[in-house]
MARBA-3410 file (N, C-alpha, C, O; in Angstrom, 1 decimal):
90
8.4,95.0,-25.6,7.9,94.2,-26.6,7.3,92.6,-27.2,7.8,91.5,-27.3 ~ 6.2,93.0,-27.5,5.6,91.5,-27.1,5.8,90.5,-28.1,6.3,90.7,-29.2 ~ 5.5,89.2,-27.7,6.2,87.7,-29.0,5.7,88.7,-29.9,6.3,89.6,-30.5 ~ 4.1,88.4,-30.0,3.6,88.5,-31.7,4.4,90.2,-32.2,5.3,90.2,-33.0 ~ 3.8,91.3,-31.4,5.9,92.1,-32.5,6.8,91.6,-33.0,7.4,91.8,-34.0
7.0,90.4,-31.8,8.5,90.3,-32.3,8.9,89.3,-33.0,10.1,89.2,-33.5 ~ 7.6,88.3,-33.2,7.8,87.5,-34.9,7.6,88.7,-35.4,8.2,89.7,-35.0 ~ 6.8,88.7,-36.3,6.5,89.8,-36.9,7.4,90.5,-37.2,7.2,90.7,-38.4 ~ 8.6,91.2,-36.7,10.2,91.7,-37.2,11.0,91.7,-37.7,11.8,92.5,-38.2 ~ 10.7,89.8,-37.4,11.5,88.7,-37.7,11.9,88.7,-39.7,12.8,88.8,-40.5
10.0,88.3,-39.2,9.5,88.0,-40.9,10.1,89.3,-41.5,11.1,89.4,-42.1 ~ 9.1,90.7,-41.1,10.1,91.2,-42.4,11.0,91.6,-42.4,11.3,92.5,-43.2 ~ 11.9,91.2,-41.7,13.6,91.8,-41.5,14.3,90.5,-42.5,15.1,90.6,-43.4 ~ 13.7,89.2,-42.1,14.0,88.4,-43.5,13.5,88.7,-44.9,14.2,88.4,-45.9 ~ 12.4,89.2,-45.1,11.8,89.2,-46.4,12.9,90.3,-47.0,13.6,90.1,-48.0
13.0,91.5,-45.9,13.6,92.3,-46.4,14.9,92.3,-47.1,15.1,92.7,-48.3 ~ 15.7,91.6,-46.0,16.9,90.9,-46.2,16.9,90.2,-47.6,18.0,90.3,-48.2 ~ 16.1,89.7,-48.3,15.9,88.6,-49.0,15.5,89.6,-50.4,15.9,89.2,-51.5 ~ 14.8,90.8,-50.3,14.4,91.4,-51.4,16.2,92.7,-51.7,16.9,93.1,-52.6 ~ 16.2,92.9,-50.2,17.8,93.9,-50.1,19.0,92.9,-51.1,19.5,93.6,-51.9
19.4,91.8,-51.0,20.0,90.7,-51.7,20.2,90.5,-52.3,21.3,90.2,-52.6 ~ 18.9,90.5,-53.5,18.8,90.5,-54.3,17.4,88.6,-54.6,16.6,88.1,-55.4 ~ 18.1,88.4,-53.3,17.6,86.3,-53.6,16.2,86.8,-53.3,15.7,86.7,-52.2 ~ 15.4,87.4,-54.9,13.7,86.8,-55.4,13.4,85.3,-55.8,12.5,84.5,-55.5 ~ 15.1,85.1,-56.7,15.2,84.1,-57.2,15.0,82.3,-56.2,15.2,81.2,-56.6
14.4,82.9,-54.8,14.5,81.2,-54.3,12.9,81.9,-53.9,12.6,82.9,-53.4 ~ 12.0,80.4,-54.8,10.7,80.8,-54.9,10.5,80.0,-53.6,9.7,80.5,-52.8 ~ 11.1,78.4,-53.0,10.6,78.3,-51.5,10.3,79.2,-50.8,9.2,79.6,-50.5 ~ 11.4,79.6,-50.4,11.7,81.0,-49.1,10.9,81.7,-49.5,10.2,81.9,-48.5 ~ 10.3,82.4,-50.8,9.6,83.2,-50.9,7.8,82.8,-50.4,7.0,83.4,-49.7
7.8,81.6,-50.9,6.3,80.8,-51.1,6.1,80.5,-49.4,5.0,80.6,-48.9 ~ 7.5,79.9,-48.6,6.5,79.6,-47.5,7.0,81.5,-45.9,7.1,81.7,-44.7 ~ 7.1,82.3,-47.0,7.2,83.8,-46.5,6.0,83.7,-46.4,5.3,83.5,-45.4 ~ 5.5,84.1,-47.9,4.0,84.1,-48.1,2.8,83.7,-47.6,1.7,84.3,-47.7 ~ 3.3,82.2,-46.9,2.2,81.1,-46.4,2.2,81.7,-44.9,1.3,82.3,-44.3
3.2,81.6,-44.6,3.5,82.4,-43.2,2.1,83.7,-42.7,1.3,83.6,-41.7 ~ 2.2,84.7,-43.6,1.6,85.4,-43.9,0.6,85.6,-44.2,-0.2,86.5,-44.0 ~ 0.5,84.6,-44.6,-1.3,84.3,-45.1,-2.2,83.5,-44.3,-3.5,83.5,-44.4 ~ -1.6,82.9,-43.6,-1.6,81.9,-43.1,-3.8,82.2,-41.4,-4.8,81.7,-41.0 ~ -2.8,83.5,-41.1,-3.7,84.1,-40.6,-5.1,84.5,-41.6,-5.7,85.2,-40.7
-5.8,84.5,-42.3,-6.5,84.6,-43.3,-7.7,82.8,-43.7,-8.9,82.5,-43.6 ~ -6.7,82.2,-43.9,-6.4,80.6,-44.6,-6.5,80.2,-43.5,-7.3,79.2,-43.5 ~ -6.0,80.5,-42.4,-6.6,79.1,-41.3,-7.8,78.7,-40.8,-7.9,77.6,-40.2 ~ -9.3,80.1,-40.9,-10.2,79.7,-40.3,-11.3,78.8,-41.4,-11.9,77.7,-41.1 ~ -11.4,79.5,-42.6,-11.6,78.7,-43.7,-11.7,77.5,-43.3,-12.8,76.9,-43.0
-10.4,76.8,-43.3,-9.2,75.5,-43.4,-9.9,75.0,-42.4,-10.3,73.8,-42.7 ~ -10.1,75.5,-41.4,-11.0,74.7,-39.9,-12.2,74.6,-40.1,-12.7,73.8,-39.3 ~ -13.0,75.0,-40.9,-14.9,75.1,-41.5,-13.9,73.7,-42.3,-13.6,72.7,-41.7 ~ -13.5,74.1,-43.8,-13.8,72.4,-44.1,-13.5,71.5,-43.3,-14.2,70.5,-43.3 ~ -12.3,71.6,-42.4,-11.6,70.1,-42.0,-12.8,69.6,-41.3,-13.1,68.4,-41.3
-13.7,70.5,-40.6,-14.7,70.3,-39.2,-15.5,69.4,-40.3,-15.4,68.2,-40.3 ~ -16.0,69.8,-40.9,-17.2,68.9,-42.0,-16.8,67.9,-42.3,-17.5,66.9,-42.2 ~ -15.3,67.8,-42.7,-14.9,66.7,-43.1,-14.3,65.7,-42.3,-13.5,65.0,-42.9 ~ -14.6,65.4,-41.1,-13.9,64.8,-39.5,-15.4,64.6,-39.8,-15.6,64.0,-40.8 ~ -16.1,64.8,-39.2,-17.5,64.7,-39.0,-17.9,63.8,-39.9,-18.0,62.7,-39.4
-18.5,63.8,-41.8,-18.3,63.4,-42.4,-18.1,61.6,-42.8,-18.7,60.7,-43.3 ~ -16.8,62.0,-42.0,-15.4,60.5,-42.0,-16.2,59.5,-41.0,-16.9,58.5,-41.2 ~ -16.0,60.1,-40.0,-16.9,59.9,-38.6,-18.6,59.0,-38.8,-18.9,57.9,-38.4 ~ -19.4,60.1,-39.7,-20.5,59.8,-39.4,-20.9,57.9,-40.5,-21.8,57.0,-40.3 ~ -19.4,58.0,-41.9,-19.2,57.2,-42.8,-19.2,55.9,-41.7,-20.0,54.9,-41.7
-17.7,56.2,-40.5,-17.3,55.0,-40.1,-18.5,54.8,-38.6,-17.7,54.5,-37.7 ~ -19.4,54.9,-38.2,-19.7,54.5,-37.7,-21.5,54.2,-38.4,-22.4,53.7,-37.7 ~ -21.6,54.5,-39.7,-22.6,53.0,-40.9,-21.8,52.0,-40.7,-22.2,50.9,-40.7 ~ -20.6,52.3,-40.7,-19.5,50.5,-41.5,-19.7,49.9,-40.2,-19.4,48.7,-40.2 ~ -20.2,50.4,-39.0,-19.2,49.9,-38.2,-20.9,48.9,-37.7,-20.9,47.7,-37.3
-22.4,50.0,-37.9,-23.3,49.0,-37.5,-23.1,48.5,-38.5,-24.4,48.7,-38.5 ~ -22.9,47.9,-39.7,-23.5,46.7,-41.1,-22.6,46.2,-40.3,-23.2,45.5,-39.5 ~ -21.8,46.2,-40.2,-20.5,45.2,-40.3,-20.8,44.2,-38.4,-20.5,43.1,-37.9 ~ -21.3,45.5,-38.0,-22.3,44.5,-36.9,-22.8,43.1,-37.3,-22.4,42.0,-37.3 ~ -24.5,44.0,-37.7,-25.3,43.0,-38.0,-24.6,41.7,-39.0,-24.7,40.5,-38.9
-23.7,42.4,-40.0,-23.7,40.8,-40.8,-23.0,40.3,-40.1,-22.8,39.1,-40.5 ~ -22.0,40.4,-38.7,-21.2,38.9,-37.6,-22.3,38.9,-36.9,-22.5,37.7,-36.6 ~ -23.1,39.4,-36.5,-24.4,38.9,-36.3,-24.8,37.5,-37.3,-24.8,36.3,-37.1 ~ -25.2,38.1,-38.2,-25.9,37.2,-39.6,-25.3,35.9,-39.3,-25.9,34.9,-38.9 ~ -23.9,35.8,-39.4,-22.7,35.3,-40.6,-23.1,33.7,-38.8,-23.5,32.6,-38.8
-22.7,34.5,-38.0,-22.7,34.2,-36.4,-23.3,33.1,-35.9,-22.9,31.9,-35.6 ~ -24.6,33.8,-35.7,-25.8,32.7,-36.0,-26.2,31.8,-37.0,-27.2,31.2,-36.6 ~ -25.9,31.5,-38.2,-25.9,30.7,-39.2,-24.3,29.5,-39.0,-23.9,28.5,-39.5 ~ -24.0,29.9,-38.3,-22.3,29.5,-38.1,-22.7,28.3,-37.1,-22.2,27.2,-37.3 ~ -23.6,28.5,-35.6,-23.9,28.2,-35.1,-25.5,27.0,-35.1,-25.7,25.9,-34.4
-26.3,27.8,-36.0,-27.0,26.7,-36.9,-26.5,26.0,-37.6,-26.5,24.8,-37.3 ~ -26.0,26.3,-38.4,-24.9,25.0,-38.7,-24.2,23.6,-38.3,-24.3,22.4,-38.6 ~ -23.3,24.5,-37.3,-23.0,23.6,-36.3,-24.1,22.7,-35.5,-23.8,21.5,-35.3 ~ -25.4,23.3,-35.2,-25.8,22.5,-34.2,-26.7,21.6,-34.9,-27.2,20.8,-34.2 ~ -26.9,21.6,-36.2,-27.3,20.9,-37.9,-26.6,19.3,-37.8,-27.2,18.2,-37.6
-24.9,19.4,-38.1,-24.0,18.7,-38.3,-24.0,18.5,-36.5,-25.3,18.5,-36.3 ~ -23.5,18.3,-35.5,-24.0,17.8,-34.7,-25.4,16.7,-34.6,-25.3,15.6,-34.1 ~ -26.4,17.2,-35.1,-27.9,16.2,-34.8,-27.5,15.1,-36.1,-27.4,13.8,-36.2 ~ -27.3,15.8,-36.8,-26.4,14.2,-37.9,-25.4,13.6,-37.8,-25.3,12.6,-38.4 ~ -24.5,14.1,-36.8,-23.3,12.6,-36.8,-23.5,12.2,-35.8,-22.8,11.2,-35.4
END
């Protein structure tokens, strides 16, 4: 028996035990099992969306980085000019 079949039988066994014992009031257990069983269907969609979000975050981060470089270069130049001017006035 392969590992996939073993996992599937364990999940089926737990679900069957919950129903037979009348423990269907445990919503968190049912929700967890439902999420586990639906994850192969939902995972591809989530990864596609997450990929787009991560790409957008990286693009925004690069944009902010470039803008901050320009700002710090301008500030550095102004500081150097003010320093040179104050030294000549001294």
